[in-house]
C-alpha positions as CSV (number, residue, x, y, z in Angstrom):
1,M,61.8,-13.0,93.5
2,T,64.1,-14.3,90.7
3,E,63.2,-13.7,86.7
4,R,63.6,-14.7,83.6
5,D,62.9,-13.6,80.0
6,V,61.6,-17.1,78.7
7,I,60.8,-19.9,80.6
8,I,60.0,-23.5,79.5
9,V,58.4,-26.2,81.4
10,G,59.4,-29.7,81.0
11,G,62.5,-30.8,79.6
12,G,61.7,-33.3,77.0
13,P,62.7,-33.1,73.4
14,A,60.2,-30.2,72.4
15,G,61.2,-28.5,75.3
16,V,65.2,-28.5,75.0
17,F,64.5,-28.0,71.3
18,A,62.6,-24.9,71.9
19,A,65.2,-23.6,74.3
20,I,68.4,-24.3,72.0
21,A,66.5,-22.4,68.9
22,C,64.9,-19.3,71.5
23,A,69.0,-18.8,72.6
24,E,70.6,-19.4,69.3
25,A,68.2,-16.7,67.9
26,R,68.5,-14.7,70.3
27,P,71.4,-14.9,72.7
28,Q,71.2,-12.2,74.5
29,L,67.9,-13.7,76.7
30,R,67.9,-15.5,79.9
31,V,66.6,-18.8,78.6
32,A,65.8,-21.0,81.3
33,V,64.0,-24.9,81.3
34,L,62.6,-26.2,84.3
35,E,62.4,-29.9,84.5
36,K,60.7,-31.5,87.7
37,S,62.1,-34.6,87.8
38,P,66.2,-35.2,88.3
39,H,66.9,-35.4,84.3
40,F,66.4,-34.3,81.2
41,L,65.3,-36.0,78.3
42,S,64.2,-39.2,79.8
43,K,62.0,-40.6,77.2
44,V,64.7,-39.8,74.5
45,R,67.0,-41.8,76.7
46,I,64.9,-45.1,76.4
47,S,62.9,-44.5,72.8
48,G,63.5,-47.1,70.0
49,G,64.8,-49.7,72.6
50,G,67.4,-47.0,73.5
51,R,68.8,-46.3,70.0
52,C,66.0,-43.1,69.6
53,N,63.9,-43.2,66.5
54,V,65.2,-39.6,66.0
55,T,62.6,-39.1,62.6
56,H,61.4,-40.7,59.5
57,A,62.6,-40.7,56.1
58,C,59.1,-38.8,54.7
59,F,60.4,-35.4,53.5
60,E,56.9,-34.0,52.0
61,P,54.4,-32.2,54.5
62,G,51.3,-34.0,52.8
63,A,52.8,-37.3,52.9
64,L,54.3,-36.9,56.5
65,S,51.1,-35.6,58.2
66,V,49.1,-38.6,56.9
67,F,51.1,-40.7,60.1
68,Y,49.4,-38.5,62.8
69,P,45.9,-39.5,63.9
70,R,45.4,-36.4,65.6
71,G,46.8,-33.4,64.6
72,A,47.5,-34.0,60.6
73,Q,45.9,-30.8,59.3
74,A,47.4,-28.7,61.9
75,L,50.7,-30.0,61.3
76,L,50.7,-29.1,57.2
77,G,52.1,-25.6,57.8
78,P,54.9,-26.2,60.5
79,F,56.0,-29.2,58.4
80,A,56.4,-27.0,55.4
81,R,58.9,-24.9,57.7
82,F,60.5,-27.8,59.8
83,Q,60.5,-31.3,58.5
84,P,62.9,-34.0,58.7
85,N,65.2,-33.1,56.4
86,D,65.8,-29.8,58.8
87,T,66.2,-32.4,61.5
88,I,68.7,-34.3,59.8
89,T,70.5,-31.0,59.0
90,W,69.9,-29.9,62.6
91,F,71.9,-32.9,64.0
92,E,74.4,-33.5,61.3
93,A,75.5,-30.0,62.1
94,R,76.2,-30.6,65.6
95,G,78.2,-33.9,64.6
96,V,75.1,-36.4,64.8
97,P,74.5,-38.0,61.4
98,L,71.5,-40.2,61.3
99,K,71.0,-43.1,59.2
100,T,67.8,-44.9,57.4
101,E,66.8,-48.3,57.7
102,S,64.8,-50.2,55.1
103,D,61.3,-49.1,57.1
104,G,62.3,-45.3,56.6
105,R,63.1,-45.1,60.4
106,M,66.2,-42.9,61.5
107,F,68.3,-43.3,63.9
108,P,71.9,-42.1,65.3
109,L,74.7,-44.0,63.4
110,T,75.8,-45.4,66.9
111,D,72.7,-46.5,67.3
112,S,72.6,-45.0,70.8
113,S,69.9,-42.7,72.3
114,Q,72.7,-41.2,74.6
115,T,74.5,-39.4,71.5
116,I,71.1,-37.0,71.0
117,V,70.7,-36.6,74.9
118,D,74.2,-35.8,74.4
119,C,73.9,-33.5,71.6
120,L,70.8,-32.0,72.8
121,L,72.5,-31.0,76.2
122,R,75.6,-29.9,74.8
123,S,74.1,-27.6,72.4
124,A,71.7,-26.1,75.0
125,A,74.7,-25.4,77.1
126,A,76.7,-23.7,74.3
127,A,73.7,-21.4,73.7
128,G,73.8,-20.5,77.6
129,V,70.3,-22.4,78.5
130,E,69.7,-22.4,81.7
131,L,68.9,-25.8,82.6
132,L,67.2,-26.8,86.3
133,T,66.4,-30.2,87.4
134,D,63.9,-30.7,90.4
135,H,62.0,-27.9,89.3
136,G,58.5,-28.7,89.5
137,V,56.2,-26.5,89.0
138,R,52.6,-26.1,91.2
139,S,51.1,-23.2,89.5
140,I,51.2,-20.4,87.3
141,S,49.5,-16.9,87.2
142,R,49.2,-13.9,84.9
143,T,51.2,-10.5,86.3
144,E,50.1,-7.2,84.9
145,S,53.9,-6.1,85.2
146,F,56.0,-8.8,84.0
147,G,53.8,-11.5,82.2
148,F,53.8,-15.0,84.0
149,E,55.0,-15.7,87.6
150,L,55.6,-19.4,88.8
151,L,55.1,-21.1,92.0
152,L,57.6,-24.1,92.3
153,N,57.1,-27.4,94.5
154,Q,59.7,-26.3,96.9
155,G,57.9,-22.9,97.2
156,E,60.1,-20.4,95.4
157,S,58.7,-17.9,93.0
158,I,60.3,-17.3,89.6
159,R,58.9,-14.7,86.8
160,C,59.0,-14.4,83.2
161,R,58.1,-12.6,79.8
162,R,56.9,-15.2,77.6
163,L,56.5,-18.6,78.8
164,M,56.0,-21.8,77.2
165,L,54.5,-25.1,78.2
166,A,55.9,-28.7,77.1
167,T,55.3,-30.8,79.9
168,G,54.5,-34.0,77.4
169,G,51.5,-36.3,77.2
170,C,48.8,-36.0,79.7
171,R,48.0,-39.4,81.1
172,S,45.9,-38.0,83.1
173,S,43.7,-35.0,83.5
174,T,45.9,-33.3,86.2
175,A,49.1,-33.3,83.6
176,G,47.5,-30.3,81.9
177,Q,46.2,-28.6,84.9
178,L,48.9,-25.7,83.7
179,A,47.2,-25.2,80.7
180,I,43.8,-25.1,82.2
181,A,44.5,-22.8,84.5
182,L,45.8,-20.3,82.0
183,G,42.6,-20.7,80.4
184,H,43.1,-23.6,77.9
185,T,40.8,-26.6,77.1
186,L,41.9,-30.1,77.4
187,E,40.8,-33.0,75.3
188,P,40.3,-36.0,77.4
189,P,43.7,-38.0,77.2
190,V,43.6,-41.7,76.4
191,P,46.2,-44.1,75.5
192,S,47.7,-44.5,72.2
193,L,49.9,-46.8,70.6
194,F,49.4,-49.5,72.9
195,A,49.2,-53.5,72.5
196,F,46.3,-56.0,73.0
197,Q,45.7,-58.7,75.1
198,V,43.9,-61.2,73.6
199,A,41.4,-63.7,75.4
200,S,43.0,-67.0,73.7
201,P,45.5,-69.1,76.0
202,E,46.3,-70.9,72.4
203,L,47.6,-68.7,70.9
204,R,49.5,-66.8,73.7
205,A,51.3,-70.0,73.7
206,L,52.8,-69.2,70.8
207,A,54.6,-66.0,72.2
208,G,57.5,-65.2,69.7
209,I,55.8,-66.0,66.7
210,S,56.2,-63.1,63.8
211,L,54.6,-62.3,60.2
212,N,56.0,-60.1,57.9
213,S,52.3,-58.6,56.8
214,V,49.1,-59.2,58.1
215,E,46.2,-57.2,58.0
216,I,44.1,-56.7,61.4
217,S,40.6,-55.1,61.4
218,L,37.8,-54.3,63.5
219,R,33.8,-54.1,62.8
220,D,32.7,-51.8,65.3
221,P,34.6,-49.1,64.8
222,P,34.9,-49.9,60.9
223,L,39.2,-49.7,61.0
224,R,41.9,-52.0,59.4
225,A,45.4,-51.9,59.7
226,R,48.3,-53.8,57.7
227,G,52.0,-54.8,58.8
228,P,54.0,-56.9,60.9
229,L,52.6,-58.4,63.5
230,V,54.1,-60.1,66.8
231,V,52.4,-62.9,69.1
232,T,53.4,-62.1,72.8
233,H,52.5,-63.7,76.0
234,G,49.5,-61.3,76.1
235,G,48.8,-61.4,72.9
236,I,49.5,-59.4,69.6
237,S,51.7,-56.4,69.1
238,G,53.9,-55.0,66.5
239,P,53.8,-52.3,64.0
240,A,50.1,-53.3,62.3
241,V,48.4,-53.5,65.9
242,L,50.0,-50.0,67.2
243,K,48.6,-48.2,64.0
244,L,45.3,-49.7,64.7
245,S,45.5,-48.7,68.4
246,A,46.3,-45.3,67.1
247,W,43.6,-44.5,65.1
248,G,40.9,-46.2,67.3
249,A,42.5,-44.6,70.4
250,R,39.4,-43.1,71.8
251,E,37.0,-45.8,70.5
252,L,38.5,-48.2,72.1
253,H,38.8,-46.5,75.2
254,A,35.2,-46.1,75.5
255,L,34.6,-49.7,74.7
256,Q,37.2,-50.6,77.8
257,Y,39.2,-52.6,75.4
258,R,37.1,-55.4,74.7
259,L,36.2,-56.1,71.5
260,P,36.6,-58.8,68.7
261,I,39.0,-58.2,66.3
262,Y,40.1,-59.9,63.1
263,I,43.2,-60.9,61.5
264,H,44.1,-61.7,57.8
265,W,47.0,-63.9,57.8
266,V,47.7,-63.8,54.0
267,P,46.7,-60.3,53.1
268,G,46.9,-59.6,49.5
269,T,45.6,-63.3,48.7
270,D,42.0,-64.2,48.3
271,V,39.7,-66.6,49.2
272,G,39.5,-68.2,45.6
273,D,43.2,-68.3,45.5
274,I,43.3,-69.9,49.0
275,G,41.0,-72.2,48.1
276,R,42.8,-73.0,44.7
277,E,45.8,-74.1,46.9
278,L,44.0,-76.0,49.4
279,D,42.6,-78.2,46.0
280,R,46.2,-78.9,45.0
281,R,47.1,-79.9,48.4
282,R,44.2,-82.5,48.5
283,K,45.0,-84.1,45.1
284,T,49.1,-83.6,45.4
285,Q,49.5,-85.0,48.9
286,P,46.2,-86.4,49.8
287,A,48.2,-88.9,52.7
288,R,49.9,-85.6,54.6
289,L,48.4,-84.6,57.7
290,V,46.6,-81.2,57.2
291,V,48.5,-80.2,60.4
292,N,52.0,-80.8,59.1
293,S,50.9,-78.9,55.7
294,P,51.9,-75.0,56.7
295,F,50.6,-72.4,54.2
296,P,53.4,-70.1,53.4
297,P,54.5,-67.6,54.9
298,I,52.5,-68.9,58.1
299,P,54.7,-70.8,60.6
300,S,54.3,-74.2,60.9
301,R,53.3,-73.6,64.9
302,L,50.6,-70.8,64.0
303,W,49.5,-73.1,61.4
304,E,48.8,-75.8,63.4
305,F,46.8,-73.4,65.4
306,L,44.7,-72.2,62.6
307,V,43.7,-75.5,61.3
308,L,42.9,-77.3,65.1
309,A,41.0,-73.6,65.9
310,S,38.7,-74.5,62.5
311,G,37.8,-77.8,64.2
312,I,39.6,-80.1,62.2
313,P,40.9,-83.0,64.0
314,R,45.0,-83.4,64.5
315,E,44.8,-86.8,62.6
316,T,42.9,-85.3,59.5
317,R,44.6,-86.1,56.3
318,W,44.4,-84.2,53.0
319,S,42.3,-87.0,51.4
320,A,39.6,-86.4,54.0
321,L,39.2,-82.8,54.3
322,S,35.8,-82.4,53.7
323,R,34.4,-79.0,51.8
324,S,33.0,-77.4,55.6
325,A,36.4,-78.0,57.2
326,Q,38.1,-76.4,54.3
327,H,35.9,-73.5,54.4
328,R,36.2,-73.4,57.8
329,L,39.9,-73.6,57.5
330,I,39.8,-70.4,54.8
331,L,37.9,-68.3,57.6
332,Q,40.5,-68.9,60.3
333,L,43.6,-67.8,57.3
334,T,41.2,-64.9,56.4
335,A,39.3,-63.4,59.3
336,T,40.2,-65.4,62.5
337,E,38.5,-63.4,65.5
338,L,40.3,-63.0,68.7
339,G,38.6,-61.4,71.6
340,I,40.8,-58.4,73.1
341,V,40.3,-58.3,76.6
342,G,42.7,-55.4,77.6
343,K,45.8,-53.0,76.4
344,S,49.5,-53.2,77.6
345,L,52.3,-50.6,76.7
346,N,54.4,-50.7,73.9
347,K,57.6,-51.8,75.8
348,D,58.5,-49.0,78.1
349,E,57.2,-46.1,76.2
350,F,53.9,-44.2,76.6
351,V,52.3,-42.3,74.1
352,T,48.9,-40.7,74.8
353,C,46.0,-38.9,72.5
354,G,44.3,-36.0,74.1
355,G,45.8,-32.4,75.5
356,V,45.6,-28.9,74.9
357,R,42.9,-28.3,72.0
358,L,44.5,-27.5,68.6
359,S,42.1,-24.4,67.9
360,E,43.4,-22.7,70.9
361,V,46.9,-22.9,69.2
362,N,48.3,-20.5,66.6
363,F,50.5,-23.0,64.9
364,K,52.4,-20.4,62.8
365,T,54.2,-19.4,66.3
366,M,52.7,-22.1,68.7
367,E,51.3,-19.6,70.6
368,S,48.3,-19.5,72.5
369,R,45.3,-17.7,71.2
370,I,44.1,-17.4,74.7
371,C,46.6,-16.0,76.7
372,P,49.1,-13.9,74.8
373,G,52.8,-14.8,75.6
374,L,52.2,-18.5,76.5
375,F,53.5,-21.1,73.9
376,F,53.1,-24.8,73.7
377,G,55.0,-27.7,71.8
378,G,55.2,-31.6,71.9
379,E,52.6,-33.9,73.1
380,L,51.0,-31.4,75.7
381,L,49.2,-30.8,72.5
382,D,46.2,-32.9,71.4
383,I,48.8,-34.3,68.6
384,D,50.3,-38.0,68.4
385,G,51.8,-40.1,65.6
386,L,52.0,-43.6,64.6
387,T,55.4,-45.6,65.6
388,G,58.5,-44.6,63.4
389,G,59.9,-41.7,64.5
390,F,56.7,-39.5,64.2
391,N,56.2,-38.1,67.4
392,F,59.7,-37.1,67.8
393,Q,59.2,-35.2,64.6
394,A,56.4,-33.5,65.9
395,A,58.5,-32.4,69.4
396,W,61.1,-31.2,66.8
397,T,58.7,-29.3,64.8
398,T,56.7,-27.8,67.5
399,G,59.9,-27.1,69.5
400,W,61.7,-25.1,66.9
401,I,58.9,-22.9,65.9
402,A,57.8,-21.9,69.6
403,G,61.6,-21.2,70.0
404,N,61.7,-18.8,67.5
405,A,58.8,-17.2,68.3
406,L,60.0,-17.0,71.7
407,A,62.9,-15.3,70.6
408,G,60.7,-12.7,68.4
409,A,62.6,-14.0,65.8
């Protein structure tokens, strides 16, 4: 049976980052990372459309924590120790400068996720970390004499004094079984950060249309979010939708993703302002067709959809627009009702809420409060952030803290 001082199960961003921190803090330790697949850092490779949204330009722990629907309070202390500015410094010290885009997202200057993957693997190798692919773990048990014994899928056993689980988001209840076997409780995993499928074929026919700012809302549960929106072949996506899906992840799951959603297409413009603008059009362009007179910034094809959805015939001119029809059009502009009939992934990424219960982990060290010598990091915990680099920042932060604690630093 082989032995290591520290074993980290999971070769994603949190696990690899923790291994580097641990090995750099105490070079004499034998540190190994076990990854069940043939490749390390697979999620890093595909993130941000292959560009890797490394972190977000938000440098105050309190302000940063509000981007986490689950885990905000628990992350306050860790962010005071390792936050986006530390992430920037870490990568730049290793020859990977980052850039900030207008929305605060930060990417490598190369715009290639491979740059981040190469940097992490190069840093791990330089620190003496042993990286083992195709090493899935079947079971883990405590031993009185050494710490932990891991039985691998291929039948081999390996022991370690300290252990970290960083196996990623729990897409199913079986994903957290290693933690459960060591005494931990798993909050039920449900999807987060997803697009909405909608029933309206007329709206889906407008796929490709985007708006810089809309407000979408649910009435039960009462949630709302503002931001860009994109119409897709299946329904709607974009930052506004992803925010709402994250904050309402559990409630939406309980409702089986079938409920009405409401869209205000011109947030910041109230009903009175819209009414006055429509009255102005009735006076200044009475002969023009309503369907051909878009209300900025609504694109012309979307405006046509909203007019027809209001029950206004295509041939109606402004001079013939009744007060009741105008009222229906205002309602469409401020509260279009769409039926959600399902969800779909955000690109190729899959984020879940749920995971190891946060009260069972000491966030000063990321060590288990139940099983001494066991540490956690990344999405295996019941932590998830909004889109924009926040999930990676949680991985860097929890990985760095766990790595230093594993080293006894």
